[in-house]
Backbone as JSON Lines, residues from 0, in Angstrom:
{"i":0,"aa":"M","n":[82.98,135.73,145.1],"ca":[81.83,135.92,145.31],"c":[80.99,134.99,145.29]}
{"i":1,"aa":"S","n":[79.56,135.07,145.85],"ca":[78.71,134.2,146.19],"c":[77.05,134.23,145.55]}
{"i":2,"aa":"L","n":[76.5,133.33,145.02],"ca":[75.28,133.92,144.79],"c":[74.27,134.44,145.71]}
{"i":3,"aa":"P","n":[73.53,135.2,145.57],"ca":[72.73,135.43,146.25],"c":[71.6,134.33,146.72]}
{"i":4,"aa":"P","n":[71.56,134.0,148.16],"ca":[70.75,133.36,148.87],"c":[69.37,132.99,148.29]}
{"i":5,"aa":"F","n":[68.58,134.04,147.83],"ca":[67.25,134.03,147.35],"c":[66.99,134.33,145.79]}
{"i":6,"aa":"P","n":[67.73,133.34,144.68],"ca":[67.55,134.41,143.18],"c":[66.4,134.34,142.68]}
{"i":7,"aa":"A","n":[65.12,133.45,142.71],"ca":[63.88,133.94,142.44],"c":[63.38,135.32,143.17]}
{"i":8,"aa":"W","n":[63.73,135.57,144.51],"ca":[63.61,137.1,144.75],"c":[64.07,138.39,144.08]}
{"i":9,"aa":"Q","n":[65.17,138.08,143.55],"ca":[66.09,139.11,143.16],"c":[65.77,138.72,141.51]}
{"i":10,"aa":"N","n":[65.03,137.58,140.59],"ca":[64.69,138.24,139.61],"c":[63.12,138.33,139.56]}
{"i":11,"aa":"A","n":[62.64,138.7,140.35],"ca":[60.84,139.23,141.3],"c":[61.31,140.51,140.8]}
{"i":12,"aa":"A","n":[62.1,141.38,141.69],"ca":[62.63,142.85,142.22],"c":[62.73,143.16,140.5]}
{"i":13,"aa":"S","n":[63.5,142.74,139.94],"ca":[63.95,143.64,137.99],"c":[62.35,143.79,138.06]}
{"i":14,"aa":"E","n":[61.4,142.61,138.44],"ca":[59.76,143.05,137.36],"c":[58.82,144.1,138.1]}
{"i":15,"aa":"A","n":[59.75,144.02,139.67],"ca":[58.49,145.26,140.28],"c":[58.74,146.22,139.68]}
{"i":16,"aa":"S","n":[57.28,147.16,139.96],"ca":[57.15,148.86,139.62],"c":[56.93,149.37,140.57]}
{"i":17,"aa":"F","n":[56.67,150.3,140.75],"ca":[56.23,151.0,141.95],"c":[56.11,152.65,141.26]}
{"i":18,"aa":"S","n":[55.22,152.96,142.26],"ca":[54.72,154.47,141.6],"c":[55.71,155.82,141.94]}
{"i":19,"aa":"D","n":[55.78,156.26,141.13],"ca":[56.41,157.83,142.3],"c":[55.21,158.57,143.03]}
{"i":20,"aa":"P","n":[55.39,158.66,144.32],"ca":[54.4,159.88,144.87],"c":[54.26,160.74,144.44]}
{"i":21,"aa":"A","n":[55.05,161.4,144.06],"ca":[55.19,162.84,143.06],"c":[54.49,162.74,141.87]}
{"i":22,"aa":"T","n":[54.88,161.58,141.25],"ca":[54.02,161.23,139.84],"c":[52.03,161.03,140.36]}
{"i":23,"aa":"C","n":[51.92,160.27,141.29],"ca":[50.51,160.29,141.73],"c":[50.13,161.82,142.23]}
{"i":24,"aa":"A","n":[50.95,162.84,142.64],"ca":[50.23,163.91,142.81],"c":[50.08,164.7,142.33]}
{"i":25,"aa":"A","n":[50.47,164.76,141.25],"ca":[50.54,165.42,139.66],"c":[49.3,164.35,138.97]}
{"i":26,"aa":"R","n":[49.19,163.5,139.04],"ca":[48.03,162.99,138.26],"c":[46.81,163.15,139.4]}
{"i":27,"aa":"A","n":[46.72,163.61,140.22],"ca":[45.82,164.04,141.14],"c":[45.24,164.68,141.12]}
{"i":28,"aa":"S","n":[46.62,165.97,141.37],"ca":[46.48,167.69,141.1],"c":[45.54,167.84,139.84]}
{"i":29,"aa":"K","n":[46.1,167.11,138.8],"ca":[45.48,167.3,137.25],"c":[43.55,166.81,137.08]}
{"i":30,"aa":"F","n":[43.38,166.2,137.86],"ca":[42.33,165.59,137.87],"c":[41.85,166.32,138.47]}
{"i":31,"aa":"E","n":[41.77,166.76,139.45],"ca":[41.12,167.76,140.82],"c":[40.81,169.06,139.94]}
{"i":32,"aa":"R","n":[41.63,169.41,139.33],"ca":[41.98,170.89,138.46],"c":[40.56,170.58,137.09]}
{"i":33,"aa":"T","n":[40.72,169.38,136.48],"ca":[39.66,169.2,135.23],"c":[38.66,169.16,136.33]}
{"i":34,"aa":"I","n":[38.3,168.43,136.97],"ca":[37.08,168.09,137.72],"c":[36.54,169.81,138.17]}
{"i":35,"aa":"R","n":[37.61,170.35,139.13],"ca":[36.87,172.24,139.05],"c":[36.39,172.95,137.87]}
{"i":36,"aa":"R","n":[37.23,172.65,136.79],"ca":[37.16,173.54,135.59],"c":[36.11,173.22,134.82]}
{"i":37,"aa":"R","n":[35.59,171.72,134.98],"ca":[33.95,171.55,134.31],"c":[33.48,171.78,135.45]}
{"i":38,"aa":"N","n":[32.9,171.72,136.71],"ca":[31.96,172.1,137.48],"c":[31.7,173.17,137.17]}
{"i":39,"aa":"L","n":[33.14,174.5,137.29],"ca":[32.62,175.84,137.14],"c":[31.97,175.86,136.34]}
{"i":40,"aa":"I","n":[32.32,175.43,134.56],"ca":[31.08,175.51,133.37],"c":[29.92,175.25,133.99]}
{"i":41,"aa":"E","n":[29.7,174.05,134.5],"ca":[28.31,173.47,134.57],"c":[27.37,174.48,135.69]}
{"i":42,"aa":"Y","n":[28.4,174.81,136.45],"ca":[27.84,175.89,137.38],"c":[26.99,176.95,136.61]}
{"i":43,"aa":"A","n":[28.45,177.53,135.52],"ca":[27.84,179.09,134.71],"c":[26.89,178.64,133.76]}
{"i":44,"aa":"A","n":[26.43,177.7,133.17],"ca":[25.41,177.26,132.11],"c":[24.3,177.31,133.19]}
{"i":45,"aa":"G","n":[24.19,176.27,134.18],"ca":[23.56,176.32,135.33],"c":[22.52,177.63,135.67]}
{"i":46,"aa":"A","n":[23.32,178.76,135.53],"ca":[23.02,180.09,136.39],"c":[22.37,180.88,134.66]}
{"i":47,"aa":"F","n":[22.49,180.74,134.15],"ca":[22.53,181.27,133.04],"c":[20.9,180.71,131.98]}
{"i":48,"aa":"V","n":[21.1,179.2,132.28],"ca":[19.64,178.8,132.5],"c":[18.85,178.96,133.51]}
{"i":49,"aa":"I","n":[18.88,179.19,134.15],"ca":[17.9,179.31,135.24],"c":[17.65,180.96,135.4]}
{"i":50,"aa":"V","n":[18.2,182.05,134.92],"ca":[18.26,183.09,134.19],"c":[17.19,183.51,133.46]}
{"i":51,"aa":"L","n":[17.24,182.57,132.42],"ca":[17.06,182.65,131.23],"c":[15.29,182.29,131.0]}
{"i":52,"aa":"F","n":[15.46,181.31,132.01],"ca":[14.03,180.07,131.72],"c":[13.61,181.18,132.73]}
{"i":53,"aa":"T","n":[13.48,181.63,133.67],"ca":[12.68,182.28,134.75],"c":[12.34,183.49,134.09]}
{"i":54,"aa":"A","n":[13.21,184.72,133.59],"ca":[12.59,185.89,132.71],"c":[11.64,184.65,131.6]}
{"i":55,"aa":"S","n":[11.81,183.93,130.78],"ca":[11.28,183.52,129.96],"c":[9.54,183.28,130.7]}
{"i":56,"aa":"S","n":[9.68,182.5,131.54],"ca":[8.65,181.99,132.38],"c":[7.58,183.02,132.75]}
{"i":57,"aa":"A","n":[8.69,183.77,133.63],"ca":[7.68,185.37,133.68],"c":[7.06,185.83,132.38]}
{"i":58,"aa":"G","n":[7.61,186.14,131.6],"ca":[7.24,186.5,130.42],"c":[5.95,185.76,129.88]}
{"i":59,"aa":"A","n":[6.4,184.71,129.76],"ca":[4.75,183.54,129.6],"c":[3.84,184.12,129.91]}
{"i":60,"aa":"A","n":[4.09,183.75,131.85],"ca":[2.85,183.99,132.24],"c":[2.13,185.54,131.88]}
{"i":61,"aa":"F","n":[3.09,186.36,131.76],"ca":[2.77,188.0,131.81],"c":[1.9,187.98,130.46]}
{"i":62,"aa":"K","n":[2.14,186.96,129.7],"ca":[0.58,186.96,127.88],"c":[0.14,185.75,128.29]}
{"i":63,"aa":"G","n":[-0.1,185.32,129.5],"ca":[-0.87,184.15,129.45],"c":[-1.1,182.83,129.08]}
{"i":64,"aa":"E","n":[0.26,182.74,129.11],"ca":[0.48,181.4,128.56],"c":[0.79,180.35,129.6]}
{"i":65,"aa":"W","n":[0.42,179.67,130.17],"ca":[0.42,179.56,131.7],"c":[1.2,178.03,131.42]}
{"i":66,"aa":"L","n":[0.7,177.4,130.44],"ca":[1.8,175.95,130.04],"c":[2.73,175.89,129.89]}
{"i":67,"aa":"I","n":[3.23,177.24,128.98],"ca":[4.81,177.52,128.8],"c":[5.6,177.76,129.98]}
{"i":68,"aa":"A","n":[4.67,179.05,130.81],"ca":[5.62,179.33,132.22],"c":[5.78,178.49,133.12]}
{"i":69,"aa":"L","n":[4.7,177.1,133.18],"ca":[4.87,176.23,133.82],"c":[5.86,175.81,133.46]}
{"i":70,"aa":"S","n":[6.18,175.44,132.04],"ca":[7.09,174.74,131.32],"c":[8.14,174.98,131.81]}
{"i":71,"aa":"M","n":[8.81,176.39,131.52],"ca":[9.83,176.93,131.44],"c":[10.25,176.66,133.43]}
{"i":72,"aa":"A","n":[9.26,177.07,134.54],"ca":[9.45,177.36,135.63],"c":[10.08,175.54,136.18]}
{"i":73,"aa":"L","n":[9.13,174.9,135.66],"ca":[9.84,173.26,135.92],"c":[11.58,173.07,135.34]}
{"i":74,"aa":"T","n":[11.86,174.37,134.49],"ca":[12.84,173.9,133.69],"c":[13.99,174.13,134.88]}
{"i":75,"aa":"V","n":[13.37,175.41,135.01],"ca":[14.14,176.41,136.14],"c":[14.49,175.12,137.34]}
{"i":76,"aa":"V","n":[13.44,174.87,138.13],"ca":[13.35,173.69,139.34],"c":[14.31,172.68,138.64]}
{"i":77,"aa":"G","n":[14.26,171.85,137.63],"ca":[15.18,171.13,137.56],"c":[16.9,170.74,136.88]}
{"i":78,"aa":"A","n":[17.05,172.66,136.65],"ca":[18.88,173.16,136.39],"c":[18.86,173.05,138.31]}
{"i":79,"aa":"V","n":[17.77,173.8,138.82],"ca":[18.78,173.63,139.75],"c":[18.76,172.07,140.97]}
{"i":80,"aa":"I","n":[17.74,171.27,140.38],"ca":[18.03,169.88,141.06],"c":[19.87,169.38,140.24]}
{"i":81,"aa":"V","n":[19.76,169.43,138.77],"ca":[20.84,169.09,137.93],"c":[22.66,170.13,139.04]}
{"i":82,"aa":"L","n":[22.27,171.19,139.48],"ca":[23.24,171.89,139.9],"c":[23.85,171.53,141.27]}
{"i":83,"aa":"L","n":[22.48,171.19,142.5],"ca":[22.4,170.61,143.84],"c":[23.33,169.03,143.34]}
{"i":84,"aa":"G","n":[22.93,168.27,142.59],"ca":[23.31,167.34,142.38],"c":[24.65,166.96,141.68]}
{"i":85,"aa":"L","n":[25.45,168.36,141.28],"ca":[26.67,168.08,140.52],"c":[27.37,168.59,141.52]}
{"i":86,"aa":"R","n":[26.92,168.87,142.67],"ca":[27.9,169.2,143.89],"c":[27.72,168.38,144.96]}
{"i":87,"aa":"R","n":[26.71,167.68,145.12],"ca":[26.44,166.23,145.45],"c":[27.24,165.03,145.28]}
{"i":88,"aa":"R","n":[27.41,164.86,143.76],"ca":[27.84,163.55,143.48],"c":[28.71,164.05,142.54]}
{"i":89,"aa":"A","n":[29.42,165.07,142.38],"ca":[30.54,164.83,141.23],"c":[31.77,166.37,141.75]}
{"i":90,"aa":"S","n":[31.82,166.8,142.84],"ca":[32.55,167.75,143.37],"c":[34.01,166.64,143.7]}
{"i":91,"aa":"N","n":[34.33,167.76,143.37],"ca":[36.1,167.43,144.16],"c":[36.37,166.5,145.77]}
{"i":92,"aa":"L","n":[36.58,165.41,145.58],"ca":[36.78,165.03,147.35],"c":[37.62,165.8,148.39]}
{"i":93,"aa":"D","n":[37.33,166.23,149.5],"ca":[38.96,166.29,150.52],"c":[39.64,165.04,150.04]}
{"i":94,"aa":"R","n":[41.14,165.87,150.77],"ca":[42.04,165.04,150.68],"c":[42.13,164.2,151.46]}
{"i":95,"aa":"R","n":[42.64,163.49,152.48],"ca":[42.65,162.99,154.18],"c":[44.15,163.0,154.31]}
{"i":96,"aa":"P","n":[44.53,163.27,154.86],"ca":[46.09,163.46,155.2],"c":[47.01,162.73,155.76]}
{"i":97,"aa":"E","n":[45.8,161.44,155.67],"ca":[46.74,159.84,156.12],"c":[45.96,158.75,155.45]}
{"i":98,"aa":"D","n":[45.35,159.31,154.22],"ca":[45.59,158.31,152.95],"c":[46.37,158.64,151.96]}
{"i":99,"aa":"P","n":[47.48,157.82,151.82],"ca":[48.33,157.63,150.76],"c":[47.61,158.05,149.24]}
{"i":100,"aa":"C","n":[48.16,158.73,148.54],"ca":[47.93,159.26,147.26],"c":[47.47,158.74,146.15]}
{"i":101,"aa":"V","n":[47.67,157.28,146.26],"ca":[47.07,155.91,144.84],"c":[45.34,155.87,145.72]}
{"i":102,"aa":"L","n":[45.61,156.26,146.8],"ca":[43.88,155.81,147.29],"c":[42.85,156.91,147.69]}
{"i":103,"aa":"H","n":[43.63,158.05,147.19],"ca":[42.54,159.22,147.26],"c":[42.2,159.35,145.44]}
{"i":104,"aa":"L","n":[43.63,159.37,144.89],"ca":[42.85,159.04,144.03],"c":[42.26,158.42,143.24]}
{"i":105,"aa":"R","n":[41.99,156.99,143.5],"ca":[41.33,156.2,143.03],"c":[39.83,156.31,143.64]}
{"i":106,"aa":"R","n":[40.14,156.87,144.84],"ca":[38.49,157.21,145.59],"c":[38.11,158.95,144.47]}
{"i":107,"aa":"Q","n":[38.46,159.78,144.23],"ca":[38.25,160.57,143.03],"c":[37.92,159.75,141.97]}
{"i":108,"aa":"Y","n":[38.56,159.36,140.94],"ca":[38.07,158.0,139.65],"c":[37.02,157.57,140.47]}
{"i":109,"aa":"E","n":[36.34,156.73,141.56],"ca":[35.27,156.01,141.44],"c":[34.54,157.05,141.43]}
{"i":110,"aa":"R","n":[34.39,158.45,142.46],"ca":[33.13,159.0,142.84],"c":[32.69,159.76,141.29]}
{"i":111,"aa":"Q","n":[33.78,160.2,140.04],"ca":[33.49,160.65,139.1],"c":[33.09,159.11,138.11]}
{"i":112,"aa":"F","n":[33.58,158.29,138.35],"ca":[32.28,156.94,137.59],"c":[31.6,156.88,137.7]}
{"i":113,"aa":"E","n":[30.9,157.21,139.06],"ca":[29.65,156.8,139.69],"c":[28.78,158.34,138.77]}
{"i":114,"aa":"A","n":[29.19,159.5,139.24],"ca":[28.41,160.27,138.84],"c":[28.44,160.27,136.95]}
{"i":115,"aa":"L","n":[28.91,160.12,136.36],"ca":[29.06,160.13,135.13],"c":[28.4,158.79,134.8]}
{"i":116,"aa":"R","n":[28.14,157.71,134.94],"ca":[27.56,156.71,134.98],"c":[26.07,156.77,135.12]}
{"i":117,"aa":"D","n":[25.75,157.8,136.04],"ca":[24.54,157.98,136.75],"c":[23.99,158.86,136.18]}
{"i":118,"aa":"V","n":[24.82,159.75,134.71],"ca":[24.33,161.05,134.37],"c":[22.64,161.25,133.85]}
{"i":119,"aa":"P","n":[22.02,159.99,132.82],"ca":[20.64,159.95,132.89],"c":[19.52,160.25,133.72]}
{"i":120,"aa":"K","n":[20.31,160.07,135.05],"ca":[19.34,159.83,136.56],"c":[18.99,161.44,136.81]}
{"i":121,"aa":"W","n":[20.74,161.8,137.45],"ca":[20.23,163.11,137.99],"c":[20.57,164.36,137.26]}
{"i":122,"aa":"Y","n":[21.04,164.45,135.9],"ca":[21.94,165.24,134.99],"c":[20.74,165.72,133.96]}
{"i":123,"aa":"L","n":[19.91,164.51,133.68],"ca":[18.57,164.52,132.64],"c":[17.48,164.54,133.12]}
{"i":124,"aa":"G","n":[17.54,163.4,133.68],"ca":[16.28,163.04,134.03],"c":[15.32,164.5,135.15]}
{"i":125,"aa":"P","n":[15.92,165.54,135.64],"ca":[15.39,166.52,136.25],"c":[15.46,167.85,135.22]}
{"i":126,"aa":"L","n":[15.58,167.99,133.78],"ca":[15.32,168.25,133.06],"c":[14.16,168.07,131.85]}
{"i":127,"aa":"I","n":[14.09,166.41,131.6],"ca":[12.52,166.53,131.2],"c":[11.25,166.91,131.53]}
{"i":128,"aa":"P","n":[10.47,166.88,132.4],"ca":[9.32,167.82,132.72],"c":[9.46,168.83,132.51]}
{"i":129,"aa":"G","n":[10.37,169.75,132.2],"ca":[9.98,170.97,131.76],"c":[9.83,170.68,130.34]}
{"i":130,"aa":"W","n":[10.74,170.11,129.57],"ca":[11.19,169.62,128.64],"c":[9.82,169.36,127.51]}
{"i":131,"aa":"A","n":[9.31,168.7,128.26],"ca":[8.46,167.61,127.99],"c":[6.78,168.5,128.17]}
{"i":132,"aa":"L","n":[6.13,169.46,129.24],"ca":[5.43,170.16,128.89],"c":[5.33,171.11,127.9]}
{"i":133,"aa":"F","n":[6.8,171.58,127.69],"ca":[6.76,172.82,126.67],"c":[6.53,171.99,125.46]}
{"i":134,"aa":"Y","n":[6.9,170.93,125.24],"ca":[6.62,170.53,123.81],"c":[5.43,170.12,124.01]}
{"i":135,"aa":"I","n":[4.11,169.75,124.79],"ca":[2.86,169.23,124.77],"c":[2.27,171.08,125.34]}
{"i":136,"aa":"A","n":[2.43,171.74,125.37],"ca":[1.48,172.87,125.45],"c":[1.8,173.76,123.79]}
{"i":137,"aa":"V","n":[3.54,173.47,123.41],"ca":[3.36,174.37,121.74],"c":[2.05,173.55,120.87]}
{"i":138,"aa":"T","n":[2.55,171.72,121.4],"ca":[1.57,171.28,120.38],"c":[0.43,171.65,120.71]}
{"i":139,"aa":"L","n":[-0.63,171.78,121.28],"ca":[-1.52,172.19,121.86],"c":[-1.93,173.63,121.07]}
{"i":140,"aa":"G","n":[-0.93,174.24,121.48],"ca":[-1.3,175.79,120.77],"c":[-1.46,175.73,119.27]}
{"i":141,"aa":"T","n":[-0.77,174.75,118.76],"ca":[-0.29,174.76,117.57],"c":[-1.76,174.21,117.13]}
{"i":142,"aa":"A","n":[-2.15,173.11,117.75],"ca":[-2.93,172.29,116.95],"c":[-4.3,172.95,117.0]}
{"i":143,"aa":"E","n":[-4.73,174.06,117.94],"ca":[-5.37,174.7,118.1],"c":[-5.45,175.61,116.35]}
{"i":144,"aa":"V","n":[-4.7,175.75,116.38],"ca":[-4.37,177.05,114.54],"c":[-4.67,175.97,114.12]}
{"i":145,"aa":"T","n":[-3.74,175.3,113.25],"ca":[-3.4,174.23,112.62],"c":[-3.88,172.79,111.87]}
{"i":146,"aa":"G","n":[-4.24,172.34,113.03],"ca":[-5.04,170.89,113.68],"c":[-3.87,169.97,113.93]}
{"i":147,"aa":"W","n":[-4.34,168.67,114.31],"ca":[-3.43,168.05,114.78],"c":[-2.29,167.37,114.65]}
{"i":148,"aa":"V","n":[-2.74,166.64,112.91],"ca":[-2.15,166.33,112.53],"c":[-1.01,167.25,111.95]}
{"i":149,"aa":"E","n":[-0.7,168.55,111.77],"ca":[0.33,169.86,111.44],"c":[1.23,169.97,112.56]}
{"i":150,"aa":"A","n":[0.3,170.07,113.46],"ca":[0.78,169.79,115.0],"c":[1.61,169.51,115.73]}
{"i":151,"aa":"L","n":[1.16,167.7,115.19],"ca":[2.57,166.71,115.9],"c":[3.4,166.83,114.52]}
{"i":152,"aa":"R","n":[3.35,166.76,113.11],"ca":[4.09,167.02,112.34],"c":[5.17,167.95,112.24]}
{"i":153,"aa":"G","n":[4.83,169.65,113.48],"ca":[5.86,170.26,113.13],"c":[6.58,169.75,114.55]}
{"i":154,"aa":"I","n":[5.7,169.24,115.56],"ca":[6.85,169.07,116.76],"c":[7.42,168.09,116.91]}
{"i":155,"aa":"A","n":[7.15,166.76,115.87],"ca":[8.69,165.92,115.47],"c":[9.69,165.66,115.73]}
{"i":156,"aa":"W","n":[10.48,166.63,115.03],"ca":[11.88,167.24,114.89],"c":[12.53,167.57,115.64]}
{"i":157,"aa":"P","n":[11.27,168.93,116.88],"ca":[12.21,169.19,118.02],"c":[12.24,168.11,119.16]}
{"i":158,"aa":"V","n":[11.29,167.48,119.06],"ca":[11.26,166.25,120.13],"c":[12.49,165.09,119.71]}
{"i":159,"aa":"V","n":[12.21,164.75,119.06],"ca":[13.66,164.3,118.04],"c":[14.96,164.57,118.55]}
{"i":160,"aa":"A","n":[15.36,165.53,118.26],"ca":[16.72,166.83,118.11],"c":[16.58,166.5,120.0]}
{"i":161,"aa":"T","n":[15.72,166.83,120.69],"ca":[16.18,166.49,121.79],"c":[16.3,165.15,122.22]}
{"i":162,"aa":"I","n":[15.52,164.46,121.73],"ca":[15.68,162.71,122.1],"c":[17.16,162.52,122.2]}
{"i":163,"aa":"G","n":[17.8,162.87,120.68],"ca":[19.15,162.54,120.2],"c":[20.06,163.47,120.87]}
{"i":164,"aa":"L","n":[19.47,164.5,121.34],"ca":[20.97,165.25,122.3],"c":[20.89,164.65,123.82]}
{"i":165,"aa":"F","n":[20.26,164.33,123.98],"ca":[20.41,164.08,125.65],"c":[20.69,161.98,125.52]}
{"i":166,"aa":"G","n":[20.45,162.12,124.16],"ca":[21.42,160.53,123.94],"c":[22.99,160.57,123.72]}
{"i":167,"aa":"V","n":[23.2,162.05,123.08],"ca":[24.88,161.71,122.91],"c":[25.03,162.56,124.25]}
{"i":168,"aa":"I","n":[24.35,163.17,124.62],"ca":[25.25,163.58,126.16],"c":[25.17,162.41,127.45]}
{"i":169,"aa":"A","n":[24.25,161.44,126.7],"ca":[24.64,160.12,127.97],"c":[25.4,159.3,127.52]}
{"i":170,"aa":"L","n":[25.33,159.41,126.01],"ca":[26.36,158.38,125.27],"c":[27.67,159.03,125.89]}
{"i":171,"aa":"A","n":[28.42,160.74,125.59],"ca":[29.67,160.83,125.99],"c":[30.09,160.74,127.28]}
{"i":172,"aa":"N","n":[28.95,160.82,128.63],"ca":[29.31,160.14,129.82],"c":[29.71,159.14,129.96]}
{"i":173,"aa":"W","n":[28.82,157.97,129.1],"ca":[28.92,156.69,129.86],"c":[30.75,156.25,129.23]}
{"i":174,"aa":"I","n":[30.77,156.62,127.93],"ca":[32.44,156.66,127.35],"c":[33.41,156.95,128.66]}
{"i":175,"aa":"A","n":[33.13,158.16,129.01],"ca":[34.03,158.81,129.74],"c":[33.98,158.18,131.33]}
{"i":176,"aa":"A","n":[32.51,157.43,131.43],"ca":[32.96,156.73,132.9],"c":[33.88,155.39,132.79]}
{"i":177,"aa":"R","n":[33.26,154.84,131.37],"ca":[34.19,153.74,131.14],"c":[36.15,153.78,130.93]}
{"i":178,"aa":"S","n":[36.21,155.4,130.86],"ca":[37.94,155.54,130.79],"c":[37.99,155.48,132.36]}
{"i":179,"aa":"L","n":[37.57,156.22,132.79],"ca":[37.53,155.83,134.57],"c":[37.82,154.97,134.8]}
{"i":180,"aa":"R","n":[36.98,154.04,134.95],"ca":[36.72,152.54,135.36],"c":[37.93,151.72,135.02]}
{"i":181,"aa":"R","n":[38.82,152.18,133.58],"ca":[39.88,151.33,133.47],"c":[40.93,151.98,134.3]}
{"i":182,"aa":"K","n":[40.91,153.68,134.41],"ca":[41.99,153.93,135.43],"c":[42.24,153.15,136.79]}
{"i":183,"aa":"I","n":[40.74,152.78,137.33],"ca":[40.58,152.04,138.49],"c":[41.06,151.31,138.57]}
{"i":184,"aa":"E","n":[40.38,150.54,137.33],"ca":[41.82,149.03,137.6],"c":[42.74,148.94,137.17]}
{"i":185,"aa":"E","n":[43.6,149.68,136.71],"ca":[45.2,150.0,136.64],"c":[45.44,150.26,137.87]}
{"i":186,"aa":"I","n":[44.54,151.23,138.89],"ca":[45.54,151.39,140.18],"c":[44.85,150.09,141.39]}
{"i":187,"aa":"D","n":[43.76,149.26,140.88],"ca":[43.57,148.38,141.55],"c":[44.99,147.03,140.72]}
{"i":188,"aa":"A","n":[45.21,146.73,140.13],"ca":[45.86,146.49,139.63],"c":[47.48,146.21,140.28]}
{"i":189,"aa":"L","n":[47.62,146.93,141.03],"ca":[49.31,147.62,141.51],"c":[49.26,147.02,142.62]}
{"i":190,"aa":"A","n":[47.98,146.99,143.59],"ca":[47.91,146.25,144.69],"c":[48.2,144.88,144.69]}
């Protein structure tokens, strides 16, 4: 028997790796289920915030606490903007029959990467006006009774806690975005 005519090709073939289409389809389906579950939880939480803060705004307005009512209304508007942003930026992409599975998976990863990376802008940003006005309203009301020093001392911890919570949310999403960036790079390395 003679030697193969292209020994270098034969050696390279032993190192070649191909992704199994069924494995890719399973990964894509699992990722889509994860996105769907996350979004359903976000929609439920958003609906809860909208109902709770709408009622709180109405109650504050009924008592004549107009700044607090406005802050709650701004939070409702912020929650609506967040939910619309979630749908626009972070929903599942439709599968295109003409695209290979790996291309669809890469597009999904890229879309979710961009959504997670930009969470401070589209997810946290719309909530800031309502929370800021709420803290201002509470501080003004407290200052009338206890004075500015006590009012500022009393509001400091809630403001720091809120900023810290927003920071943790931004950091968690940044870490998740980095993880997706690595998955995108793994797919790109296959090409």
